[in-house]
All heavy atoms as an XYZ file, in Angstrom:
1019
protein
N     145.872    240.566     99.737
C     147.196    241.076     99.728
C     147.826    240.824     98.297
O     147.685    239.775     97.772
C     148.004    240.301    100.675
C     147.565    240.447    102.117
S     148.888    239.859    103.162
C     148.130    240.251    104.658
N     148.342    241.828     97.819
C     149.006    241.703     96.524
C     150.429    241.537     96.588
O     151.080    241.999     97.564
C     148.577    242.867     95.592
O     149.087    244.132     96.241
C     147.092    242.994     95.363
N     150.915    240.989     95.710
C     152.486    240.716     95.714
C     153.135    241.636     94.599
O     152.501    241.912     93.527
C     152.830    239.276     95.428
O     154.222    239.153     95.282
N     154.267    242.096     94.929
C     155.010    242.908     93.817
C     156.004    242.056     93.099
O     156.917    242.470     92.467
C     155.810    244.050     94.521
C     154.828    244.998     95.248
C     155.615    246.096     95.951
N     156.553    245.627     96.946
C     156.235    245.496     98.205
N     155.055    245.712     98.712
N     157.026    245.034     99.113
N     155.766    240.723     93.167
C     156.680    239.700     92.453
C     156.562    239.879     90.957
O     155.453    239.982     90.491
C     156.197    238.298     92.896
C     157.182    237.202     92.654
C     157.345    236.587     91.491
C     158.130    236.834     93.505
N     158.338    235.697     91.555
C     158.879    235.817     92.768
C     158.565    237.156     94.746
C     159.904    235.150     93.393
C     159.599    236.431     95.292
C     160.317    235.448     94.642
N     157.615    239.954     90.261
C     157.553    240.195     88.887
C     158.277    239.004     88.160
O     159.416    238.622     88.445
C     158.260    241.458     88.464
C     157.692    242.686     89.142
C     158.530    243.864     88.870
C     157.974    245.039     89.548
N     158.903    246.107     89.829
N     157.629    238.337     87.229
C     158.092    237.277     86.352
C     158.609    236.165     87.226
O     159.517    235.435     86.727
C     159.227    237.746     85.438
C     158.673    238.812     84.493
O     157.513    238.843     84.122
N     159.482    239.876     84.159
N     158.177    236.054     88.460
C     158.597    234.871     89.263
C     160.008    234.950     89.810
O     160.476    234.018     90.417
N     160.777    235.985     89.470
C     162.200    235.968     89.977
C     162.703    237.348     90.442
O     163.501    237.427     91.339
C     163.099    235.398     88.868
C     163.056    236.216     87.619
C     164.014    235.544     86.607
N     164.017    236.464     85.440
C     163.166    236.211     84.443
N     162.350    235.356     84.410
N     163.266    237.014     83.395
N     162.132    238.328     89.961
C     162.601    239.705     90.340
C     161.879    240.104     91.630
O     160.730    239.730     91.911
C     162.298    240.781     89.309
C     163.076    240.515     88.025
O     164.072    239.941     88.141
O     162.590    240.999     86.953
N     162.468    240.848     92.526
C     161.817    241.383     93.638
C     162.056    240.586     94.856
O     161.510    240.939     96.016
N     162.616    239.428     94.832
C     162.718    238.611     96.081
C     163.738    239.310     96.983
O     164.767    239.693     96.650
C     163.414    237.122     95.692
N     163.222    239.498     98.239
C     163.994    240.244     99.210
C     164.555    239.288    100.323
O     165.560    239.614    100.964
C     163.271    241.341     99.859
C     162.903    242.527     98.861
C     162.263    243.613     99.634
N     161.915    244.631     98.680
C     161.219    245.647     99.019
N     160.758    245.805    100.307
N     160.952    246.650     98.138
N     163.808    238.276    100.582
C     164.190    237.456    101.754
C     163.607    236.110    101.633
O     162.637    235.813    100.978
C     163.692    238.089    103.152
O     162.347    238.155    103.114
N     164.233    235.127    102.404
C     163.712    233.813    102.567
C     163.508    233.541    104.016
O     164.554    233.584    104.753
C     164.666    232.739    101.975
N     162.255    233.548    104.393
C     161.996    233.510    105.914
C     161.606    232.029    106.248
O     160.852    231.397    105.545
C     160.796    234.440    106.234
C     160.940    235.882    105.873
C     162.052    236.564    106.730
O     162.205    236.040    107.916
O     162.735    237.415    106.286
N     162.218    231.555    107.342
C     161.866    230.261    107.775
C     160.480    230.106    108.360
O     160.059    231.121    109.024
C     162.820    229.807    108.814
C     163.390    231.145    109.360
C     163.160    232.101    108.174
N     159.708    229.126    108.080
C     158.371    228.850    108.652
C     158.349    227.444    109.114
O     158.505    226.514    108.394
C     157.319    229.133    107.595
O     156.003    228.825    108.123
N     157.952    227.325    110.475
C     157.956    225.935    111.014
C     156.526    225.480    111.191
O     155.714    226.377    111.605
C     158.755    225.949    112.320
C     160.179    226.103    112.077
C     160.950    226.258    113.420
N     162.332    226.681    113.197
C     162.761    227.861    112.931
N     161.986    228.808    112.820
N     164.065    228.114    112.748
N     156.156    224.284    110.929
C     154.912    223.774    111.160
C     154.943    222.356    111.658
O     155.889    221.629    111.394
C     154.000    223.936    109.904
C     154.435    223.050    108.749
C     153.519    223.216    107.587
N     153.940    222.527    106.524
C     153.478    222.627    105.355
N     152.485    223.436    105.117
N     153.895    221.752    104.264
N     153.898    221.952    112.322
C     153.857    220.661    112.891
C     152.496    219.988    112.668
O     151.534    220.714    112.380
N     152.332    218.699    112.668
C     151.104    218.089    112.494
C     151.056    216.776    113.288
O     152.234    216.264    113.630
C     150.759    217.841    111.029
O     151.720    216.891    110.471
N     149.875    216.290    113.518
C     149.692    214.992    114.226
C     148.713    214.257    113.457
O     147.601    214.627    113.151
C     149.141    215.256    115.704
O     150.069    216.091    116.349
C     149.035    213.952    116.414
N     149.098    212.932    113.108
C     148.148    212.114    112.390
C     147.102    211.639    113.385
O     147.461    211.234    114.472
C     148.937    210.882    111.885
C     149.793    211.189    110.738
C     150.447    210.001    110.126
O     150.203    208.901    110.553
N     151.278    210.136    109.090
N     145.890    211.800    113.001
C     144.710    211.412    113.888
C     144.750    209.920    114.275
O     144.431    209.517    115.389
C     143.438    211.903    113.317
C     143.292    213.360    113.241
C     141.879    213.699    112.760
N     141.891    215.214    112.706
C     140.761    215.886    112.232
N     139.627    215.164    111.947
N     140.830    217.105    112.245
N     144.935    209.115    113.214
C     144.817    207.663    113.551
C     145.941    207.107    114.391
O     145.669    206.296    115.316
C     144.838    206.876    112.193
C     143.487    207.059    111.477
C     143.507    206.136    110.223
C     142.210    206.360    109.435
N     142.159    205.503    108.237
N     147.219    207.521    114.080
C     148.368    206.890    114.686
C     148.853    207.728    115.920
O     149.582    207.258    116.794
C     149.500    206.691    113.825
O     149.969    207.952    113.305
C     149.091    205.732    112.664
N     148.504    209.045    115.972
C     149.147    209.929    116.946
C     150.556    210.334    116.632
O     151.105    211.118    117.465
N     151.086    209.943    115.549
C     152.474    210.248    115.161
C     152.590    211.765    114.882
O     151.764    212.381    114.211
C     152.848    209.476    113.902
C     154.316    209.700    113.501
C     154.656    208.905    112.252
C     156.068    209.180    111.881
N     156.434    208.479    110.650
N     153.588    212.418    115.392
C     153.766    213.826    115.246
C     154.934    214.112    114.252
O     155.944    213.299    114.297
C     154.080    214.490    116.562
C     152.904    214.262    117.592
C     153.344    214.798    118.933
N     152.741    216.103    118.994
C     152.950    216.899    119.927
N     153.693    216.571    121.021
N     152.350    218.142    119.961
N     154.865    215.158    113.488
C     155.968    215.521    112.637
C     156.113    217.028    112.610
O     155.121    217.731    112.912
C     155.632    214.913    111.230
O     154.580    215.651    110.673
N     157.334    217.497    112.342
C     157.615    218.901    112.257
C     158.460    219.083    111.018
O     159.263    218.264    110.733
C     158.350    219.372    113.486
C     157.578    219.337    114.704
C     158.327    219.852    115.944
N     158.833    221.197    115.692
C     158.239    222.293    116.129
N     157.213    222.189    116.835
N     158.796    223.545    115.841
N     158.260    220.260    110.414
C     159.043    220.545    109.225
C     159.282    222.046    109.153
O     158.511    222.773    109.709
C     158.501    220.025    107.953
C     157.157    220.589    107.647
C     156.563    220.038    106.337
O     157.259    219.621    105.475
O     155.260    220.077    106.175
N     160.415    222.481    108.524
C     160.680    223.832    108.411
C     160.632    224.142    106.832
O     161.212    223.470    106.086
C     162.104    224.185    108.905
O     162.223    223.855    110.285
C     162.434    225.671    108.694
N     159.828    225.109    106.539
C     159.701    225.590    105.084
C     160.397    226.952    105.075
O     160.444    227.683    106.000
C     158.226    225.826    104.782
C     157.252    224.571    104.962
C     155.868    225.014    104.846
C     157.594    223.584    103.982
N     160.927    227.302    103.880
C     161.493    228.558    103.657
C     160.618    229.325    102.661
O     160.382    228.872    101.508
C     162.915    228.480    103.094
C     163.830    227.955    104.272
C     164.036    226.636    104.479
C     164.389    228.942    105.201
C     164.849    226.168    105.579
C     165.156    228.529    106.192
C     165.398    227.148    106.401
O     166.158    226.727    107.424
N     160.025    230.394    103.052
C     159.078    231.245    102.334
C     159.977    232.335    101.610
O     160.499    233.142    102.256
C     158.063    231.869    103.205
C     157.150    232.686    102.335
C     157.312    230.847    103.977
N     159.882    232.302    100.266
C     160.667    233.327     99.477
C     159.617    234.367     99.221
O     158.605    234.193     98.707
C     161.178    232.702     98.104
C     162.212    231.649     98.455
C     161.838    233.856     97.399
C     162.701    230.876     97.306
N     159.997    235.646     99.612
C     159.079    236.776     99.482
C     159.715    238.047     99.109
O     160.943    238.037     99.218
C     158.338    236.861    100.858
O     157.407    237.948    100.782
C     159.332    237.211    102.016
N     158.894    238.921     98.575
C     159.356    240.238     98.223
C     159.225    241.110     99.468
O     159.705    242.334     99.320
C     158.569    240.787     97.039
C     157.140    240.964     97.341
O     156.550    240.374     98.202
O     156.464    241.777     96.545
N     158.770    240.692    100.526
C     158.661    241.575    101.754
C     160.083    241.621    102.398
O     160.737    240.450    102.420
C     157.695    240.893    102.688
C     156.186    240.747    102.192
C     155.416    240.060    103.285
C     155.647    242.153    101.824
N     160.409    242.631    102.977
C     161.654    242.676    103.758
C     161.496    241.980    105.052
O     160.292    241.767    105.429
C     162.298    244.112    103.790
C     161.389    245.004    104.629
O     160.734    244.672    105.534
N     161.354    246.263    104.156
N     162.505    241.705    105.806
C     162.409    241.062    107.007
C     161.484    241.775    108.078
O     160.825    241.072    108.918
C     163.701    240.683    107.620
O     164.430    241.892    107.929
N     161.429    243.056    108.071
C     160.589    243.839    109.021
C     159.081    243.629    108.518
O     158.242    243.479    109.490
C     160.895    245.255    108.939
C     160.051    246.053    109.904
C     160.495    247.515    110.023
N     161.826    247.585    110.598
C     162.680    248.586    110.231
N     162.417    249.380    109.283
N     163.921    248.566    110.774
N     158.767    243.604    107.326
C     157.391    243.381    106.803
C     156.917    241.946    106.973
O     155.771    241.666    107.047
C     157.308    243.865    105.399
C     157.521    245.352    105.144
C     157.660    245.633    103.711
O     158.202    244.781    102.892
O     157.209    246.755    103.295
N     157.852    241.010    106.880
C     157.559    239.569    106.886
C     157.460    238.993    108.216
O     158.228    238.099    108.569
C     158.471    238.832    105.975
N     156.553    239.486    109.064
C     156.348    238.928    110.426
C     155.831    237.527    110.355
O     155.206    237.205    109.317
C     155.532    239.851    111.287
O     154.241    239.778    110.798
N     156.061    236.743    111.328
C     155.480    235.351    111.332
C     153.960    235.359    111.196
O     153.373    234.604    110.465
C     155.856    234.770    112.652
C     157.159    235.580    113.040
C     156.934    236.838    112.456
N     153.349    236.318    111.888
C     151.907    236.473    111.791
C     151.364    236.808    110.385
O     150.425    236.232    109.850
C     151.355    237.573    112.723
C     151.604    237.184    114.126
C     153.014    237.565    114.670
O     153.797    238.244    113.983
O     153.369    237.016    115.653
N     152.192    237.758    109.716
C     151.683    238.120    108.332
C     151.990    236.904    107.394
O     151.160    236.661    106.498
C     152.541    239.286    107.855
C     152.062    239.823    106.521
C     152.471    241.167    106.223
N     152.004    241.679    105.019
C     152.408    242.699    104.350
N     153.394    243.432    104.788
N     151.903    243.029    103.150
N     153.080    236.221    107.537
C     153.353    235.110    106.612
C     152.368    233.936    106.861
O     151.859    233.348    105.835
C     154.759    234.533    106.837
C     155.878    235.522    106.351
C     157.226    234.850    106.757
C     155.798    235.745    104.863
N     151.928    233.816    108.100
C     151.019    232.788    108.411
C     149.551    233.075    107.837
O     148.861    232.319    107.158
C     150.759    232.571    109.877
N     149.217    234.458    107.802
C     147.974    234.928    107.233
C     147.961    234.701    105.757
O     147.018    234.347    105.186
C     147.758    236.360    107.595
C     146.437    236.918    107.175
C     146.228    238.351    107.624
C     144.907    238.916    107.199
N     144.742    240.240    107.592
N     149.051    235.042    105.089
C     149.179    234.870    103.634
C     149.067    233.436    103.246
O     148.366    233.004    102.404
C     150.549    235.501    103.129
C     150.523    236.938    103.240
C     150.750    235.043    101.727
C     151.841    237.608    103.023
N     149.747    232.496    104.001
C     149.719    231.067    103.871
C     148.251    230.492    103.986
O     147.763    229.685    103.228
N     147.539    230.925    105.117
C     146.168    230.496    105.384
C     145.314    230.946    104.215
O     144.386    230.225    103.816
C     145.755    230.963    106.680
C     146.179    230.139    107.878
C     145.467    230.516    109.156
N     145.594    231.860    109.528
C     146.607    232.351    110.233
N     147.598    231.615    110.713
N     146.691    233.586    110.597
N     145.493    232.197    103.693
C     144.628    232.622    102.707
C     144.778    231.853    101.383
O     143.754    231.527    100.718
C     144.862    234.148    102.363
O     146.091    234.363    101.752
N     145.929    231.374    101.133
C     146.236    230.482     99.967
C     145.490    229.197    100.157
O     144.901    228.673     99.228
C     147.726    230.263     99.833
C     147.996    229.254     98.727
C     147.558    229.608     97.365
O     147.543    230.784     96.987
N     147.083    228.670     96.532
N     145.531    228.589    101.411
C     144.916    227.298    101.519
C     143.327    227.451    101.626
O     142.514    226.639    101.214
C     145.312    226.594    102.987
C     146.670    226.088    102.699
C     147.919    226.455    103.030
C     146.842    224.856    101.809
N     148.852    225.600    102.589
C     148.275    224.613    101.826
C     146.022    223.993    101.074
C     148.847    223.628    101.121
C     146.561    222.950    100.394
C     147.981    222.725    100.362
N     142.847    228.619    101.974
C     141.391    228.948    101.893
C     140.976    228.770    100.391
O     139.959    228.222    100.131
C     141.085    230.205    102.428
O     141.436    230.301    103.817
C     139.601    230.578    102.309
N     141.706    229.458     99.571
C     141.418    229.399     98.106
C     141.465    227.980     97.580
O     140.575    227.492     96.988
C     142.389    230.309     97.376
C     142.305    230.285     95.834
C     140.917    230.870     95.385
C     143.355    231.091     95.196
N     142.548    227.265     97.981
C     142.711    225.883     97.599
C     141.594    225.067     98.015
O     141.004    224.276     97.231
C     144.063    225.314     98.085
C     144.315    223.917     97.708
C     144.572    223.732     96.292
O     145.094    224.622     95.671
O     144.310    222.584     95.796
N     141.080    225.163     99.245
C     140.035    224.383     99.692
C     138.677    224.713     99.229
O     137.885    223.852     98.932
C     140.011    224.428    101.263
C     141.152    223.697    101.834
O     141.728    222.772    101.255
N     141.621    224.086    103.064
N     138.404    225.983     99.025
C     137.123    226.452     98.568
C     136.924    226.252     97.041
O     135.779    226.120     96.621
C     136.840    227.895     98.947
C     136.256    228.014    100.346
C     135.644    229.427    100.572
N     134.605    229.844     99.749
C     133.280    229.463     99.913
N     132.973    228.574    100.797
N     132.316    229.984     99.210
N     137.946    226.384     96.237
C     137.783    226.346     94.842
C     138.527    225.162     94.160
O     137.887    224.293     93.587
C     138.247    227.637     94.183
C     137.977    227.727     92.786
C     136.433    227.657     92.400
C     138.525    229.095     92.224
N     139.801    225.112     94.290
C     140.619    224.024     93.549
C     140.234    222.697     93.917
O     139.981    221.820     93.104
C     142.053    224.395     93.645
C     142.451    225.646     93.092
N     143.518    226.408     93.634
C     142.081    226.347     92.022
C     143.625    227.576     92.924
N     142.700    227.557     91.926
N     140.010    222.384     95.242
C     139.800    221.144     95.780
C     138.384    220.671     95.249
O     138.165    219.530     94.804
C     139.907    221.067     97.294
C     139.485    219.791     97.885
C     140.385    218.714     97.774
C     138.317    219.496     98.437
C     140.073    217.418     98.371
C     137.841    218.352     98.952
C     138.831    217.337     98.891
N     137.512    221.669     95.357
C     136.103    221.334     94.868
C     136.147    221.068     93.354
O     135.424    220.131     92.973
C     135.142    222.535     95.222
C     133.742    222.315     94.611
C     135.023    222.590     96.735
N     136.767    221.876     92.603
C     136.802    221.708     91.169
C     137.398    220.299     90.830
O     136.991    219.575     89.979
C     137.621    222.722     90.470
C     136.760    223.961     90.301
C     137.289    224.987     89.218
N     138.719    225.050     89.038
C     139.420    226.188     88.788
N     138.702    227.327     88.700
N     140.608    226.081     88.545
N     138.473    219.894     91.634
C     139.066    218.710     91.334
C     138.234    217.401     91.745
O     138.047    216.469     90.970
C     140.418    218.469     91.998
C     141.151    217.260     91.572
O     141.091    216.838     90.419
O     141.905    216.703     92.375
N     137.525    217.487     92.933
C     136.816    216.372     93.385
C     135.369    216.257     92.751
O     134.968    215.186     92.485
C     136.570    216.408     94.942
O     136.052    217.642     95.279
C     137.886    216.226     95.646
N     134.835    217.391     92.440
C     133.496    217.413     91.817
C     133.603    217.213     90.334
O     132.664    216.653     89.617
C     132.737    218.636     92.149
O     132.506    218.769     93.568
N     134.560    217.785     89.682
C     134.697    217.696     88.186
C     135.924    216.985     87.639
O     136.158    217.035     86.499
C     134.674    219.247     87.643
C     133.557    219.964     87.874
C     133.452    220.891     88.994
C     132.385    219.773     87.224
C     132.422    221.666     89.233
C     131.233    220.647     87.401
C     131.159    221.493     88.424
N     136.677    216.302     88.577
C     137.848    215.522     88.179
C     138.777    216.420     87.240
O     139.281    215.986     86.267
C     137.441    214.236     87.483
N     138.990    217.667     87.701
C     139.726    218.583     86.901
C     141.156    218.103     86.677
O     141.736    218.346     85.551
C     139.829    219.950     87.547
C     140.337    221.051     86.755
C     140.145    222.403     87.328
O     140.624    222.618     88.448
O     139.533    223.261     86.701
N     141.794    217.495     87.550
C     143.193    217.069     87.379
C     143.355    215.978     86.344
O     144.488    215.841     85.787
C     143.822    216.575     88.681
C     144.110    217.800     89.641
O     144.055    218.898     89.239
O     144.478    217.500     90.901
N     142.369    215.227     85.992
C     142.466    214.217     84.969
C     141.809    214.668     83.681
O     141.680    213.816     82.719
C     141.882    212.878     85.451
C     142.661    212.312     86.655
C     140.424    212.992     85.797
N     141.439    215.873     83.556
C     140.870    216.382     82.336
C     141.753    216.202     81.214
O     142.964    216.526     81.301
C     140.434    217.984     82.493
O     139.920    218.411     81.248
N     141.258    215.944     80.060
C     142.156    215.837     78.871
C     142.072    216.969     77.909
O     142.731    217.115     76.861
C     141.685    214.596     77.989
O     140.227    214.781     77.627
C     141.823    213.244     78.761
N     141.403    218.101     78.408
C     141.387    219.414     77.711
C     142.753    220.086     77.955
O     142.993    220.385     79.070
C     140.131    220.270     78.163
C     140.184    221.551     77.488
C     138.941    219.529     77.920
N     143.470    220.117     76.947
C     144.870    220.622     77.205
C     145.430    221.663     76.164
O     146.501    222.216     76.336
C     145.897    219.486     77.138
C     145.631    218.442     78.155
C     146.987    217.643     78.569
N     146.854    216.443     79.296
C     146.035    216.226     80.375
N     145.224    217.165     80.782
N     146.080    215.121     81.005
N     144.633    221.937     75.119
C     145.243    222.804     74.120
C     144.387    224.197     74.018
O     143.197    224.205     74.384
C     145.118    222.149     72.757
O     143.750    221.896     72.342
C     145.980    220.884     72.705
N     145.118    225.152     73.471
C     144.517    226.481     73.332
C     144.016    227.044     74.572
O     144.579    226.986     75.598
N     142.805    227.647     74.466
C     142.118    228.333     75.572
C     141.210    227.277     76.329
O     140.539    227.617     77.242
C     141.299    229.483     75.100
C     142.112    230.575     74.498
N     142.912    231.352     75.396
C     142.258    231.015     73.289
C     143.521    232.290     74.558
N     143.168    232.120     73.349
N     141.187    226.021     75.859
C     140.310    225.066     76.427
C     140.424    224.952     77.982
O     139.457    224.923     78.660
N     141.692    224.789     78.567
C     141.807    224.578     79.896
C     141.244    225.762     80.722
O     140.471    225.614     81.704
C     143.264    224.402     80.174
C     143.719    223.874     78.932
C     142.975    224.506     77.828
N     141.544    227.099     80.274
C     141.019    228.245     80.891
C     139.526    228.312     80.888
O     138.864    228.631     81.812
C     141.641    229.456     80.350
C     143.139    229.572     80.654
O     143.629    228.996     81.672
O     143.892    230.190     79.908
N     138.959    227.987     79.681
C     137.501    228.123     79.521
C     136.816    227.087     80.355
O     135.784    227.367     80.952
C     137.236    227.909     78.020
C     137.590    228.950     77.099
O     137.873    230.092     77.560
N     137.804    228.609     75.868
N     137.328    225.880     80.381
C     136.710    224.823     81.278
C     136.826    225.212     82.756
O     135.852    225.060     83.505
C     137.379    223.467     80.967
C     137.005    222.830     79.654
S     135.202    222.705     79.430
C     134.722    221.603     80.704
N     137.985    225.755     83.189
C     138.021    226.220     84.590
C     137.071    227.301     84.862
O     136.418    227.230     85.987
C     139.433    226.728     84.860
N     136.851    228.211     83.962
C     135.820    229.214     84.128
C     134.483    228.672     84.258
O     133.662    229.118     85.100
C     135.949    230.242     82.904
O     137.157    230.856     82.977
C     134.871    231.396     83.091
N     134.123    227.711     83.468
C     132.771    227.166     83.425
C     132.548    226.293     84.754
O     131.479    226.407     85.324
C     132.523    226.138     82.228
C     132.338    226.854     80.881
C     132.435    225.852     79.762
C     131.164    227.709     80.901
N     133.608    225.648     85.223
C     133.492    224.938     86.456
C     133.290    225.874     87.670
O     132.485    225.620     88.493
C     134.799    224.040     86.619
C     134.795    222.979     85.716
C     136.140    222.099     85.903
N     136.265    221.136     84.916
C     137.267    220.990     84.070
N     138.297    221.938     84.076
N     137.441    220.064     83.112
N     134.018    226.996     87.668
C     133.921    227.855     88.618
C     132.490    228.507     88.622
O     131.943    228.801     89.712
C     135.018    228.985     88.510
O     136.283    228.462     88.812
N     132.048    228.814     87.447
C     130.659    229.354     87.298
C     129.649    228.449     87.903
O     128.765    228.899     88.576
C     130.400    229.670     85.821
C     128.901    230.203     85.607
C     128.632    231.430     85.889
C     128.071    229.339     84.966
C     127.377    231.918     85.719
C     126.772    229.811     84.783
C     126.366    231.065     85.104
N     129.749    227.165     87.638
C     128.826    226.115     88.179
C     128.918    226.051     89.781
O     127.863    226.145     90.312
C     129.125    224.737     87.553
N     130.101    226.120     90.264
C     130.183    226.113     91.706
C     129.612    227.319     92.330
O     128.862    227.265     93.274
C     131.752    226.024     92.054
C     132.237    224.606     91.675
C     131.949    226.248     93.505
C     133.756    224.507     91.679
N     129.936    228.476     91.819
C     129.369    229.716     92.377
C     127.959    229.843     92.330
O     127.224    230.413     93.155
C     130.151    230.926     91.693
C     131.589    231.071     92.079
O     131.958    230.685     93.166
N     132.418    231.513     91.222
N     127.339    229.311     91.116
C     125.975    229.387     90.954
C     125.223    228.376     91.949
O     124.230    228.819     92.542
C     125.518    228.910     89.500
O     126.164    229.781     88.577
C     124.092    228.999     89.259
N     125.841    227.270     92.188
C     125.216    226.362     93.182
C     125.345    226.981     94.569
O     124.448    226.815     95.353
C     125.930    225.054     93.144
C     125.630    224.163     91.925
C     126.564    222.989     91.723
C     124.125    223.674     91.983
N     126.436    227.569     94.875
C     126.613    228.205     96.183
C     125.626    229.345     96.423
O     125.052    229.536     97.492
C     128.015    228.758     96.396
C     129.011    227.655     96.727
C     130.341    228.173     97.305
N     131.159    227.035     97.595
C     132.431    226.901     97.206
N     132.962    227.823     96.490
N     133.097    225.878     97.569
N     125.392    230.139     95.405
C     124.426    231.274     95.425
C     123.011    230.742     95.562
O     122.192    231.429     96.202
C     124.522    232.126     94.057
N     122.777    229.558     95.155
C     121.405    228.899     95.325
C     121.262    228.208     96.670
O     120.245    227.583     96.952
C     121.188    227.980     94.213
N     122.358    228.318     97.517
C     122.231    227.701     98.824
C     122.792    226.305     99.043
O     122.772    225.734    100.061
N     123.481    225.810     97.973
C     124.166    224.492     98.174
C     125.437    224.641     98.829
O     126.411    225.209     98.184
C     124.276    223.866     96.855
C     123.008    223.484     96.027
N     122.251    222.305     96.366
C     122.217    224.134     95.201
C     121.174    222.251     95.649
N     121.134    223.330     94.987
N     125.679    224.045    100.025
C     126.864    224.023    100.642
C     127.735    223.003    100.092
O     128.999    222.948    100.145
C     126.728    223.944    102.154
N     127.123    221.809     99.789
C     127.862    220.709     99.233
C     127.640    220.694     97.683
O     126.648    220.459     97.164
C     127.195    219.351     99.870
C     127.935    218.105     99.414
O     128.441    218.011     98.322
N     128.137    217.133    100.428
N     128.718    220.939     97.082
C     128.732    221.145     95.610
C     128.415    219.741     94.865
O     127.623    219.731     93.940
C     130.101    221.738     95.084
C     130.180    223.057     95.642
C     129.892    221.830     93.518
C     129.106    224.084     95.459
N     129.049    218.707     95.346
C     128.729    217.368     94.789
C     127.278    217.007     94.899
O     126.683    216.507     93.986
C     129.620    216.318     95.529
N     126.658    217.303     96.030
C     125.232    217.014     96.251
C     124.419    217.894     95.295
O     123.425    217.445     94.770
C     124.877    217.199     97.698
N     124.790    219.141     95.161
C     124.128    220.094     94.295
C     124.185    219.573     92.861
O     123.215    219.676     92.053
N     125.319    219.108     92.457
C     125.436    218.525     91.077
C     124.602    217.307     90.839
O     124.015    217.241     89.762
C     126.987    218.262     90.741
C     127.899    219.406     90.579
C     129.350    219.029     90.541
C     127.554    220.238     89.341
N     124.547    216.487     91.910
C     123.714    215.280     91.708
C     122.242    215.670     91.604
O     121.497    215.142     90.789
C     123.890    214.326     92.987
C     125.168    213.470     92.858
C     125.112    212.390     93.905
N     125.085    212.949     95.310
C     126.104    213.367     95.991
N     127.336    213.290     95.352
N     126.101    213.838     97.138
N     121.838    216.613     92.441
C     120.411    217.146     92.418
C     120.086    217.730     90.982
O     119.087    217.456     90.466
C     120.263    218.196     93.495
C     118.850    218.698     93.482
C     118.571    219.755     94.530
O     119.186    219.681     95.588
O     117.892    220.679     94.258
N     121.022    218.467     90.381
C     120.828    219.045     89.106
C     120.743    217.986     87.945
O     120.041    218.104     86.993
C     121.870    219.977     88.709
C     121.886    221.266     89.515
S     120.522    222.253     89.378
C     119.812    222.084     91.074
N     121.404    216.785     88.258
C     121.439    215.693     87.290
C     120.142    214.961     87.199
O     119.894    214.184     86.289
C     122.653    214.797     87.447
O     122.458    214.012     88.520
N     119.298    215.022     88.243
C     118.101    214.299     88.369
C     117.087    214.711     87.216
O     116.359    213.839     86.765
C     117.346    214.451     89.725
C     118.140    213.928     90.846
C     117.980    214.468     92.177
C     119.016    212.886     90.766
C     118.718    214.023     93.186
C     119.777    212.425     91.797
C     119.648    212.974     93.006
O     120.369    212.502     94.069
N     117.139    215.900     86.861
C     116.269    216.450     85.809
C     117.174    217.403     84.942
O     117.012    218.584     85.071
C     115.003    217.098     86.302
C     114.135    217.486     85.206
O     114.414    217.279     83.985
O     112.900    217.974     85.510
N     118.175    216.799     84.242
C     119.176    217.573     83.677
C     118.750    218.600     82.475
O     119.525    219.475     82.121
N     117.470    218.471     82.099
C     117.046    219.361     81.084
C     116.215    220.535     81.679
O     115.959    221.589     80.946
C     116.111    218.655     80.053
C     116.839    217.666     79.224
C     116.715    216.313     79.463
C     117.743    218.107     78.193
C     117.415    215.428     78.596
C     118.386    217.262     77.485
C     118.316    215.934     77.625
N     115.776    220.408     82.934
C     115.003    221.528     83.532
C     115.710    222.160     84.666
O     115.736    223.383     84.783
C     113.730    220.942     83.969
C     112.749    222.033     84.510
C     111.351    221.418     84.920
N     111.538    220.406     85.965
C     111.696    220.694     87.292
N     111.792    221.871     87.677
N     111.823    219.748     88.141
N     116.219    221.391     85.617
C     116.720    222.035     86.880
C     117.928    222.989     86.744
O     117.866    224.045     87.353
C     117.159    220.836     87.845
C     116.029    219.997     88.471
C     116.534    218.913     89.288
C     115.083    220.961     89.264
N     118.892    222.643     85.880
C     119.911    223.633     85.596
C     119.412    224.960     85.066
O     119.890    226.074     85.531
C     120.882    222.969     84.630
C     120.644    221.562     84.899
C     119.227    221.479     85.217
N     118.399    224.949     84.230
C     117.891    226.224     83.645
C     117.051    226.894     84.715
O     117.075    228.079     84.718
C     116.990    225.844     82.453
C     117.692    225.227     81.231
C     116.684    224.801     80.098
C     118.794    226.214     80.654
N     116.327    226.125     85.526
C     115.675    226.771     86.651
C     116.612    227.483     87.586
O     116.365    228.580     87.936
C     114.822    225.696     87.493
C     113.588    225.227     86.791
O     113.144    225.845     85.765
O     113.087    224.131     87.200
N     117.752    226.799     87.882
C     118.753    227.449     88.781
C     119.205    228.796     88.197
O     119.497    229.667     88.976
C     119.895    226.459     89.017
C     120.967    226.871     89.937
C     120.357    226.899     91.260
C     122.150    225.887     89.847
N     119.363    228.803     86.845
C     119.866    230.022     86.192
C     118.770    231.143     85.986
O     119.029    232.157     85.480
C     120.577    229.695     85.039
C     121.888    228.901     85.150
C     122.374    228.401     83.749
C     122.905    229.712     85.798
N     117.552    230.687     86.196
C     116.419    231.595     85.846
C     115.992    231.567     84.497
O     115.519    232.605     83.979
N     116.332    230.626     83.699
C     116.032    230.557     82.245
C     114.987    229.773     81.792
O     114.651    229.656     80.572
C     117.446    230.096     81.514
C     118.591    230.915     81.677
C     119.824    230.292     81.057
C     118.373    232.356     81.241
N     114.320    229.054     82.746
C     113.246    228.061     82.345
C     111.985    228.852     82.240
O     111.729    229.860     82.763
C     113.167    227.006     83.362
């Protein structure tokens, strides 16, 4: 789904309420909260089902890529901050993750550990360069 949002401020048509609840597994404590979703969709287009689908797709991306990059590569504590460095490093990290997934590694951290056992040969084998 693409958004027609421009410059982060133009095109906002509505703020739709979204309610969610959760239960802590250890304590059983329940909580509920209301979020307001600012969207360029009008109220007819912004059905609860569509907003939920958009929200879930964002969390899918977060869990499949950003969470993995942060936990496997400590991306949030990276000191690369100037020029194109952060973008270039994010690209390299994503390339490594996608290469490991294409080779059948479901657990990226375990795949990185396996590649480190023979750091001069295994990564090149994985890329077909050895």
